[in-house]
Residue, then its C-alpha position, 0 to 999 in steps of 0.5 A: x209362216x207355212x201355208x197348211x192344207x188338209x191332209x189325208x191323215x188327222x193332222x195339217x199337212x204342212x206345204x213348203x214355203x219357198x224365200x224369194x233370191x233377194x239382192x244382198x242375201x247370200x247363198x245359205x243365209x237364203x236356205x237357213x231361212x228356208x229350213x225355219x219357215x218350213x221347220x215343223x217344231x218352229x211352228x208349233x213353239x210359235x203356235x204354243x207361245x215359245x220363243x225358240x224352236x229349243x225350249x219346244x224341244x226341252x219340253x217335249 
């Protein structure tokens, strides 16, 4: 999960997580993983116990 830091507002700001380049991992796959790790909805869905971002978005 992405690291957080204290922001100037009420909510913490998410720091961007980068994915290391690995052999055998295509550039598009690496970008998808990076997007997934940095998505605030994915982060909130995991915190609330949902298995997917879509379930969280439907209930929101």
